[in-house]
N, CA, C and O atoms as CSV, one atom per row, in Angstrom:
chain,resi,resn,atom,element,x,y,z
A,1,UNK,N,N,107.290,90.203,78.174
A,1,UNK,CA,C,106.019,89.402,78.124
A,1,UNK,C,C,105.021,90.457,77.119
A,1,UNK,O,O,104.991,91.682,77.228
A,2,UNK,N,N,104.346,89.753,76.273
A,2,UNK,CA,C,103.279,90.658,75.707
A,2,UNK,C,C,102.363,90.907,76.533
A,2,UNK,O,O,102.348,90.442,77.673
A,3,UNK,N,N,101.276,91.857,75.939
A,3,UNK,CA,C,100.348,92.419,76.661
A,3,UNK,C,C,99.355,91.384,76.553
A,3,UNK,O,O,98.896,91.339,77.695
A,4,UNK,N,N,98.860,90.684,75.990
A,4,UNK,CA,C,98.330,89.299,76.044
A,4,UNK,C,C,98.676,88.730,77.014
A,4,UNK,O,O,97.938,88.884,77.988
A,5,UNK,N,N,99.709,87.985,77.167
A,5,UNK,CA,C,100.293,86.930,78.151
A,5,UNK,C,C,100.430,87.783,79.471
A,5,UNK,O,O,100.759,87.221,80.516
A,6,UNK,N,N,100.206,88.999,79.431
A,6,UNK,CA,C,100.758,89.717,80.804
A,6,UNK,C,C,98.872,89.726,81.791
A,6,UNK,O,O,98.527,89.614,82.968
A,7,UNK,N,N,98.215,89.906,80.594
A,7,UNK,CA,C,96.477,89.877,81.152
A,7,UNK,C,C,95.981,88.457,81.440
A,7,UNK,O,O,95.096,88.256,82.271
A,8,UNK,N,N,96.490,87.599,80.829
A,8,UNK,CA,C,96.249,86.311,81.079
A,8,UNK,C,C,96.824,85.745,82.167
A,8,UNK,O,O,96.283,84.801,82.743
A,9,UNK,N,N,97.840,86.201,82.511
A,9,UNK,CA,C,98.714,85.657,83.752
A,9,UNK,C,C,97.978,86.244,85.051
A,9,UNK,O,O,97.560,85.513,85.948
A,10,UNK,N,N,97.870,87.572,85.057
A,10,UNK,CA,C,97.233,88.103,86.033
A,10,UNK,C,C,95.958,87.859,86.167
A,10,UNK,O,O,95.605,87.981,87.340
A,11,UNK,N,N,95.060,87.542,85.397
A,11,UNK,CA,C,93.467,87.098,85.406
A,11,UNK,C,C,93.716,85.804,85.778
A,11,UNK,O,O,92.779,85.505,86.519
A,12,UNK,N,N,94.641,84.640,85.651
A,12,UNK,CA,C,94.731,83.415,86.446
A,12,UNK,C,C,95.329,83.234,87.759
A,12,UNK,O,O,95.290,82.230,88.470
A,13,UNK,N,N,96.036,84.652,88.032
A,13,UNK,CA,C,96.601,84.818,89.728
A,13,UNK,C,C,95.240,85.201,90.250
A,13,UNK,O,O,94.848,84.576,91.235
A,14,UNK,N,N,94.535,86.042,89.791
A,14,UNK,CA,C,93.253,86.768,90.505
A,14,UNK,C,C,92.176,85.722,90.431
A,14,UNK,O,O,91.144,86.032,91.026
A,15,UNK,N,N,92.188,84.326,89.716
A,15,UNK,CA,C,91.364,83.442,89.752
A,15,UNK,C,C,89.810,83.750,89.560
A,15,UNK,O,O,88.802,83.670,90.263
A,16,UNK,N,N,90.155,84.186,88.103
A,16,UNK,CA,C,89.200,84.891,87.451
A,16,UNK,C,C,89.154,83.976,86.056
A,16,UNK,O,O,90.203,83.692,85.477
A,17,UNK,N,N,87.860,83.540,85.566
A,17,UNK,CA,C,87.793,83.242,84.258
A,17,UNK,C,C,87.712,84.058,83.362
A,17,UNK,O,O,87.701,85.236,83.719
A,18,UNK,N,N,87.631,83.778,81.982
A,18,UNK,CA,C,87.712,84.896,81.008
A,18,UNK,C,C,86.673,85.373,80.849
A,18,UNK,O,O,86.624,86.444,80.244
A,19,UNK,N,N,85.224,84.638,81.428
A,19,UNK,CA,C,84.068,85.042,81.279
A,19,UNK,C,C,83.726,86.002,82.269
A,19,UNK,O,O,82.871,86.867,82.080
A,20,UNK,N,N,84.551,85.833,83.609
A,20,UNK,CA,C,84.216,86.774,84.588
A,20,UNK,C,C,85.302,87.818,84.263
A,20,UNK,O,O,84.894,88.979,84.290
A,21,UNK,N,N,85.933,87.732,84.116
A,21,UNK,CA,C,86.987,89.270,83.723
A,21,UNK,C,C,86.168,90.211,82.633
A,21,UNK,O,O,85.677,91.321,82.839
A,22,UNK,N,N,86.167,89.477,81.474
A,22,UNK,CA,C,85.298,90.100,80.644
A,22,UNK,C,C,83.831,90.604,81.086
A,22,UNK,O,O,83.304,91.302,80.219
A,23,UNK,N,N,83.381,90.487,81.761
A,23,UNK,CA,C,81.901,90.792,82.069
A,23,UNK,C,C,82.093,92.032,83.112
A,23,UNK,O,O,81.259,92.867,83.465
A,24,UNK,N,N,83.070,91.926,83.382
A,24,UNK,CA,C,83.610,93.392,84.477
A,24,UNK,C,C,84.328,94.535,83.709
A,24,UNK,O,O,84.603,95.609,84.246
A,25,UNK,N,N,84.661,94.184,82.201
A,25,UNK,CA,C,85.356,95.205,81.512
A,25,UNK,C,C,84.405,95.893,80.528
A,25,UNK,O,O,83.944,95.384,79.506
A,26,UNK,N,N,84.167,97.221,81.027
A,26,UNK,CA,C,82.966,97.566,79.851
A,26,UNK,C,C,83.699,98.586,78.920
A,26,UNK,O,O,84.580,99.414,79.151
A,27,UNK,N,N,82.876,98.155,77.539
A,27,UNK,CA,C,83.505,99.460,76.800
A,27,UNK,C,C,82.766,100.744,76.832
A,27,UNK,O,O,81.716,100.872,77.460
A,28,UNK,N,N,83.329,101.704,76.143
A,28,UNK,CA,C,82.610,103.083,76.062
A,28,UNK,C,C,81.226,102.924,76.275
A,28,UNK,O,O,80.829,103.150,77.418
A,29,UNK,N,N,80.286,102.533,75.295
A,29,UNK,CA,C,78.933,102.234,75.191
A,29,UNK,C,C,77.924,101.588,76.585
A,29,UNK,O,O,76.709,101.453,76.728
A,30,UNK,N,N,79.316,101.244,77.615
A,30,UNK,CA,C,78.522,100.687,78.706
A,30,UNK,C,C,78.588,99.004,78.489
A,30,UNK,O,O,78.839,98.420,79.543
A,31,UNK,N,N,78.469,98.426,77.717
A,31,UNK,CA,C,78.407,97.119,77.239
A,31,UNK,C,C,79.785,96.058,77.492
A,31,UNK,O,O,80.743,96.106,76.721
A,32,UNK,N,N,79.751,95.307,78.422
A,32,UNK,CA,C,80.886,94.544,78.615
A,32,UNK,C,C,81.472,93.937,77.593
A,32,UNK,O,O,80.702,93.784,76.645
A,33,UNK,N,N,82.461,93.566,77.442
A,33,UNK,CA,C,83.604,93.034,76.329
A,33,UNK,C,C,83.086,91.610,76.331
A,33,UNK,O,O,82.413,91.155,77.256
A,34,UNK,N,N,83.439,90.925,75.240
A,34,UNK,CA,C,83.065,89.657,75.231
A,34,UNK,C,C,83.937,88.746,75.738
A,34,UNK,O,O,85.079,89.200,75.810
A,35,UNK,N,N,83.814,87.608,76.122
A,35,UNK,CA,C,84.850,86.757,76.430
A,35,UNK,C,C,85.896,86.010,75.424
A,35,UNK,O,O,86.961,85.425,75.621
A,36,UNK,N,N,85.158,86.273,74.316
A,36,UNK,CA,C,85.842,85.638,72.895
A,36,UNK,C,C,86.916,86.856,72.671
A,36,UNK,O,O,88.092,86.589,72.425
A,37,UNK,N,N,86.478,88.122,72.762
A,37,UNK,CA,C,87.300,89.525,72.264
A,37,UNK,C,C,88.415,89.228,73.865
A,37,UNK,O,O,89.606,89.472,73.670
A,38,UNK,N,N,88.152,88.886,74.884
A,38,UNK,CA,C,89.428,88.720,75.831
A,38,UNK,C,C,90.228,87.799,75.383
A,38,UNK,O,O,91.375,88.085,75.039
A,39,UNK,N,N,89.628,86.256,75.304
A,39,UNK,CA,C,90.193,85.240,74.513
A,39,UNK,C,C,91.273,86.016,73.593
A,39,UNK,O,O,92.489,85.871,73.716
A,40,UNK,N,N,90.766,86.695,72.837
A,40,UNK,CA,C,91.706,87.219,71.327
A,40,UNK,C,C,92.893,88.200,71.892
A,40,UNK,O,O,94.054,88.191,71.482
A,41,UNK,N,N,92.379,89.016,72.883
A,41,UNK,CA,C,93.867,89.792,73.390
A,41,UNK,C,C,94.692,88.808,74.115
A,41,UNK,O,O,95.896,89.061,74.104
A,42,UNK,N,N,94.353,87.834,74.689
A,42,UNK,CA,C,95.226,86.872,75.665
A,42,UNK,C,C,95.830,86.238,74.818
A,42,UNK,O,O,96.945,85.797,75.100
A,43,UNK,N,N,95.202,85.990,73.406
A,43,UNK,CA,C,96.370,85.322,72.749
A,43,UNK,C,C,96.825,86.112,71.525
A,43,UNK,O,O,96.877,85.640,70.390
A,44,UNK,N,N,97.226,87.655,71.948
A,44,UNK,CA,C,97.573,88.006,70.959
A,44,UNK,C,C,97.098,88.126,69.614
A,44,UNK,O,O,97.971,88.441,68.805
A,45,UNK,N,N,95.942,87.957,69.162
A,45,UNK,CA,C,95.249,88.007,68.016
A,45,UNK,C,C,94.426,89.534,67.992
A,45,UNK,O,O,93.704,89.808,67.033
A,46,UNK,N,N,94.537,90.114,68.685
A,46,UNK,CA,C,94.153,91.562,68.784
A,46,UNK,C,C,95.063,92.413,69.142
A,46,UNK,O,O,95.834,91.992,70.004
A,47,UNK,N,N,95.258,93.626,68.713
A,47,UNK,CA,C,95.922,94.897,69.233
A,47,UNK,C,C,95.262,95.010,70.827
A,47,UNK,O,O,94.087,94.772,71.105
A,48,UNK,N,N,96.228,95.393,71.700
A,48,UNK,CA,C,95.940,96.043,73.096
A,48,UNK,C,C,95.073,96.847,73.080
A,48,UNK,O,O,95.248,97.669,72.181
A,49,UNK,N,N,93.747,97.091,73.961
A,49,UNK,CA,C,92.767,97.835,73.855
A,49,UNK,C,C,93.313,99.374,74.366
A,49,UNK,O,O,94.377,99.857,74.754
A,50,UNK,N,N,91.897,99.843,74.118
A,50,UNK,CA,C,92.115,101.723,74.762
A,50,UNK,C,C,92.410,101.710,75.797
A,50,UNK,O,O,92.164,100.740,76.514
A,51,UNK,N,N,92.999,102.715,76.196
A,51,UNK,CA,C,93.599,103.419,77.473
A,51,UNK,C,C,92.373,103.488,78.310
A,51,UNK,O,O,92.616,103.519,79.516
A,52,UNK,N,N,90.983,103.523,77.943
A,52,UNK,CA,C,89.840,103.366,79.131
A,52,UNK,C,C,89.955,101.896,79.245
A,52,UNK,O,O,90.561,101.702,80.298
A,53,UNK,N,N,89.641,100.619,78.615
A,53,UNK,CA,C,89.795,99.612,78.897
A,53,UNK,C,C,91.245,98.822,79.813
A,53,UNK,O,O,91.312,97.993,80.721
A,54,UNK,N,N,92.169,99.522,79.080
A,54,UNK,CA,C,93.448,99.312,80.130
A,54,UNK,C,C,93.658,99.412,81.300
A,54,UNK,O,O,94.321,98.649,82.003
A,55,UNK,N,N,92.859,100.797,81.735
A,55,UNK,CA,C,92.619,101.361,82.753
A,55,UNK,C,C,91.476,100.017,83.933
A,55,UNK,O,O,91.865,99.599,85.023
A,56,UNK,N,N,90.501,99.741,83.456
A,56,UNK,CA,C,89.464,98.608,83.758
A,56,UNK,C,C,90.326,97.316,83.868
A,56,UNK,O,O,90.321,96.709,84.939
A,57,UNK,N,N,90.903,96.961,83.047
A,57,UNK,CA,C,91.836,95.941,83.594
A,57,UNK,C,C,92.931,95.794,84.564
A,57,UNK,O,O,93.230,94.769,85.175
A,58,UNK,N,N,93.509,96.988,84.629
A,58,UNK,CA,C,94.561,97.100,85.791
A,58,UNK,C,C,93.703,97.305,87.098
A,58,UNK,O,O,94.294,96.727,88.010
A,59,UNK,N,N,92.527,97.908,87.561
A,59,UNK,CA,C,91.952,98.044,88.409
A,59,UNK,C,C,91.517,96.321,88.625
A,59,UNK,O,O,92.046,95.696,89.543
A,60,UNK,N,N,90.854,95.875,88.009
A,60,UNK,CA,C,90.165,94.327,88.250
A,60,UNK,C,C,91.527,93.181,88.382
A,60,UNK,O,O,91.635,92.078,88.917
A,61,UNK,N,N,92.370,93.967,87.689
A,61,UNK,CA,C,93.543,92.639,88.062
A,61,UNK,C,C,94.772,93.173,89.139
A,61,UNK,O,O,95.804,92.564,89.418
A,62,UNK,N,N,94.318,94.524,89.656
A,62,UNK,CA,C,95.266,95.214,90.605
A,62,UNK,C,C,96.720,95.152,90.090
A,62,UNK,O,O,97.688,94.631,90.644
A,63,UNK,N,N,96.655,95.850,88.815
A,63,UNK,CA,C,97.967,96.078,88.373
A,63,UNK,C,C,98.153,97.783,87.878
A,63,UNK,O,O,97.190,98.425,87.457
A,64,UNK,N,N,99.620,98.400,88.015
A,64,UNK,CA,C,99.685,99.681,87.850
A,64,UNK,C,C,98.935,99.856,86.360
A,64,UNK,O,O,99.103,99.092,85.409
A,65,UNK,N,N,98.152,100.924,86.375
A,65,UNK,CA,C,97.447,101.584,84.837
A,65,UNK,C,C,98.741,101.651,84.307
A,65,UNK,O,O,98.985,100.873,83.385
A,66,UNK,N,N,99.606,102.392,84.676
A,66,UNK,CA,C,100.874,102.731,83.875
A,66,UNK,C,C,101.684,101.725,83.060
A,66,UNK,O,O,102.197,101.837,81.946
A,67,UNK,N,N,101.647,100.450,84.152
A,67,UNK,CA,C,102.554,99.518,83.417
A,67,UNK,C,C,101.595,98.701,82.040
A,67,UNK,O,O,102.160,98.154,81.093
A,68,UNK,N,N,100.324,98.764,82.175
A,68,UNK,CA,C,99.574,98.324,81.193
A,68,UNK,C,C,99.793,98.880,80.097
A,68,UNK,O,O,100.217,98.358,79.066
A,69,UNK,N,N,99.382,100.440,80.373
A,69,UNK,CA,C,99.726,101.087,79.350
A,69,UNK,C,C,100.935,100.887,78.465
A,69,UNK,O,O,100.743,100.768,77.255
A,70,UNK,N,N,102.055,100.844,78.907
A,70,UNK,CA,C,103.451,100.726,78.669
A,70,UNK,C,C,103.637,99.364,77.722
A,70,UNK,O,O,104.294,99.335,76.681
A,71,UNK,N,N,102.955,98.305,78.280
A,71,UNK,CA,C,103.088,97.095,77.913
A,71,UNK,C,C,102.155,97.046,76.469
A,71,UNK,O,O,102.450,96.224,75.602
A,72,UNK,N,N,101.119,97.901,76.304
A,72,UNK,CA,C,100.533,97.862,75.321
A,72,UNK,C,C,100.949,98.969,74.388
A,72,UNK,O,O,100.303,99.623,73.570
A,73,UNK,N,N,102.307,98.992,74.773
A,73,UNK,CA,C,103.358,99.932,73.643
A,73,UNK,C,C,102.518,101.291,73.236
A,73,UNK,O,O,102.121,101.571,72.106
A,74,UNK,N,N,102.367,101.974,74.297
A,74,UNK,CA,C,102.019,103.482,73.942
A,74,UNK,C,C,102.473,104.283,75.211
A,74,UNK,O,O,103.319,103.685,75.876
A,75,UNK,N,N,102.055,105.623,75.733
A,75,UNK,CA,C,102.156,106.137,76.867
A,75,UNK,C,C,100.843,106.778,77.269
A,75,UNK,O,O,99.889,106.895,76.499
A,76,UNK,N,N,100.859,107.181,78.514
A,76,UNK,CA,C,99.306,107.658,78.920
A,76,UNK,C,C,99.183,109.036,78.472
A,76,UNK,O,O,100.122,109.811,78.289
A,77,UNK,N,N,97.652,109.331,78.274
A,77,UNK,CA,C,97.353,110.260,77.285
A,77,UNK,C,C,98.377,111.724,77.868
A,77,UNK,O,O,99.072,112.439,77.146
A,78,UNK,N,N,98.183,111.842,79.342
A,78,UNK,CA,C,98.753,113.049,79.839
A,78,UNK,C,C,100.164,113.246,79.596
A,78,UNK,O,O,100.659,114.349,79.361
A,79,UNK,N,N,100.829,112.114,79.660
A,79,UNK,CA,C,102.188,112.402,79.308
A,79,UNK,C,C,102.589,112.490,77.866
A,79,UNK,O,O,103.745,112.817,77.598
A,80,UNK,N,N,101.590,112.183,76.770
A,80,UNK,CA,C,101.636,112.065,75.741
A,80,UNK,C,C,101.789,113.791,75.184
A,80,UNK,O,O,102.601,114.375,74.466
A,81,UNK,N,N,100.516,114.218,75.959
A,81,UNK,CA,C,100.324,115.982,75.985
A,81,UNK,C,C,101.489,116.974,76.147
A,81,UNK,O,O,101.922,117.911,75.477
A,82,UNK,N,N,101.890,116.256,77.564
A,82,UNK,CA,C,103.269,116.978,77.914
A,82,UNK,C,C,104.640,116.976,77.034
A,82,UNK,O,O,105.429,117.885,76.779
A,83,UNK,N,N,104.616,115.597,76.671
A,83,UNK,CA,C,105.906,115.404,75.494
A,83,UNK,C,C,105.959,116.020,74.312
A,83,UNK,O,O,107.016,116.305,73.750
A,84,UNK,N,N,104.581,116.310,73.775
A,84,UNK,CA,C,104.168,117.094,72.514
A,84,UNK,C,C,104.599,118.371,72.700
A,84,UNK,O,O,105.270,118.902,71.816
A,85,UNK,N,N,104.292,119.035,73.837
A,85,UNK,CA,C,104.644,120.153,73.788
A,85,UNK,C,C,106.083,120.621,74.295
A,85,UNK,O,O,106.353,121.778,74.617
A,86,UNK,N,N,106.777,119.768,74.310
A,86,UNK,CA,C,108.475,120.160,75.038
A,86,UNK,C,C,109.214,120.257,73.297
A,86,UNK,O,O,108.713,119.970,72.210
A,87,UNK,N,N,110.038,120.576,73.517
A,87,UNK,CA,C,111.254,120.500,72.313
A,87,UNK,C,C,111.820,119.369,72.421
A,87,UNK,O,O,111.981,118.770,73.484
A,88,UNK,N,N,112.162,118.997,71.331
A,88,UNK,CA,C,113.033,117.564,70.988
A,88,UNK,C,C,114.178,117.311,71.867
A,88,UNK,O,O,114.523,116.146,72.063
A,89,UNK,N,N,114.824,118.320,72.434
A,89,UNK,CA,C,115.891,118.211,73.103
A,89,UNK,C,C,115.465,117.751,74.446
A,89,UNK,O,O,116.056,116.809,74.974
A,90,UNK,N,N,114.473,118.355,75.037
A,90,UNK,CA,C,113.655,118.052,76.330
A,90,UNK,C,C,113.010,116.670,76.337
A,90,UNK,O,O,113.105,115.947,77.329
A,91,UNK,N,N,112.420,116.335,75.349
A,91,UNK,CA,C,112.119,115.192,75.539
A,91,UNK,C,C,113.256,113.779,75.278
A,91,UNK,O,O,112.990,112.598,75.505
A,92,UNK,N,N,114.366,114.259,74.820
A,92,UNK,CA,C,115.623,113.237,74.862
A,92,UNK,C,C,116.203,113.282,76.122
A,92,UNK,O,O,116.514,112.201,76.623
A,93,UNK,N,N,116.428,114.382,76.786
A,93,UNK,CA,C,116.808,114.218,78.176
A,93,UNK,C,C,115.725,113.512,79.261
A,93,UNK,O,O,116.066,112.806,80.209
A,94,UNK,N,N,114.438,113.843,78.925
A,94,UNK,CA,C,113.733,112.902,80.096
A,94,UNK,C,C,113.433,111.490,79.725
A,94,UNK,O,O,112.790,110.788,80.505
A,95,UNK,N,N,113.919,110.964,78.418
A,95,UNK,CA,C,113.948,109.398,78.247
A,95,UNK,C,C,115.318,109.301,78.706
A,95,UNK,O,O,115.463,108.352,79.476
A,96,UNK,N,N,116.330,109.941,78.496
A,96,UNK,CA,C,117.835,109.245,78.947
A,96,UNK,C,C,117.579,109.198,80.569
A,96,UNK,O,O,117.973,108.199,81.171
A,97,UNK,N,N,117.041,110.074,81.167
A,97,UNK,CA,C,116.975,110.174,82.676
A,97,UNK,C,C,116.223,108.751,83.022
A,97,UNK,O,O,116.701,107.873,83.739
A,98,UNK,N,N,114.990,108.707,82.385
A,98,UNK,CA,C,114.419,107.741,82.696
A,98,UNK,C,C,114.975,106.313,82.607
A,98,UNK,O,O,114.676,105.440,83.422
A,99,UNK,N,N,115.819,106.127,81.545
A,99,UNK,CA,C,116.529,104.983,81.269
A,99,UNK,C,C,117.472,104.831,82.159
A,99,UNK,O,O,117.775,103.689,82.504
A,100,UNK,N,N,118.026,105.786,82.625
A,100,UNK,CA,C,119.039,105.536,83.633
A,100,UNK,C,C,118.620,105.194,84.941
A,100,UNK,O,O,119.293,104.353,85.536
A,101,UNK,N,N,117.561,105.725,85.541
A,101,UNK,CA,C,116.817,105.255,86.403
A,101,UNK,C,C,116.252,104.048,86.424
A,101,UNK,O,O,116.045,103.512,87.513
A,102,UNK,N,N,115.882,103.372,85.149
A,102,UNK,CA,C,115.606,102.164,85.180
A,102,UNK,C,C,116.483,101.153,85.359
A,102,UNK,O,O,116.187,100.221,86.107
A,103,UNK,N,N,117.699,101.197,84.690
A,103,UNK,CA,C,119.001,100.927,85.231
A,103,UNK,C,C,119.543,100.621,86.090
A,103,UNK,O,O,120.066,99.520,86.262
A,104,UNK,N,N,119.534,101.666,86.924
A,104,UNK,CA,C,119.814,101.617,88.403
A,104,UNK,C,C,118.938,100.727,89.346
A,104,UNK,O,O,119.340,100.156,90.359
A,105,UNK,N,N,117.864,100.714,88.912
A,105,UNK,CA,C,116.604,99.939,89.047
A,105,UNK,C,C,117.227,98.276,89.277
A,105,UNK,O,O,117.210,97.542,90.265
A,106,UNK,N,N,117.689,98.115,88.081
A,106,UNK,CA,C,117.773,96.403,87.924
A,106,UNK,C,C,119.031,95.718,88.750
A,106,UNK,O,O,119.201,94.499,88.718
């Protein structure tokens, strides 16, 4: 499922209109995003938003933040920092372990 479809589905499940949800999501300048911007996100006409906005979407839609960050095609900043400080072999082992854990969960 794309990031946009995930947001749209969760918004509908929460019983919120695009206008309602957009008014709750604040940009870094403190102003809310527009309903049109949210519509563009939901229809995959925009790239997934920043981690700051993703955290707000997660809160308002009662979704795990990490799940939304992953759906957006990125990693949480603290994980990026940690991984960038490791040598390539440790990063490879970490992702291999992650994949094994996910397969066990299926």
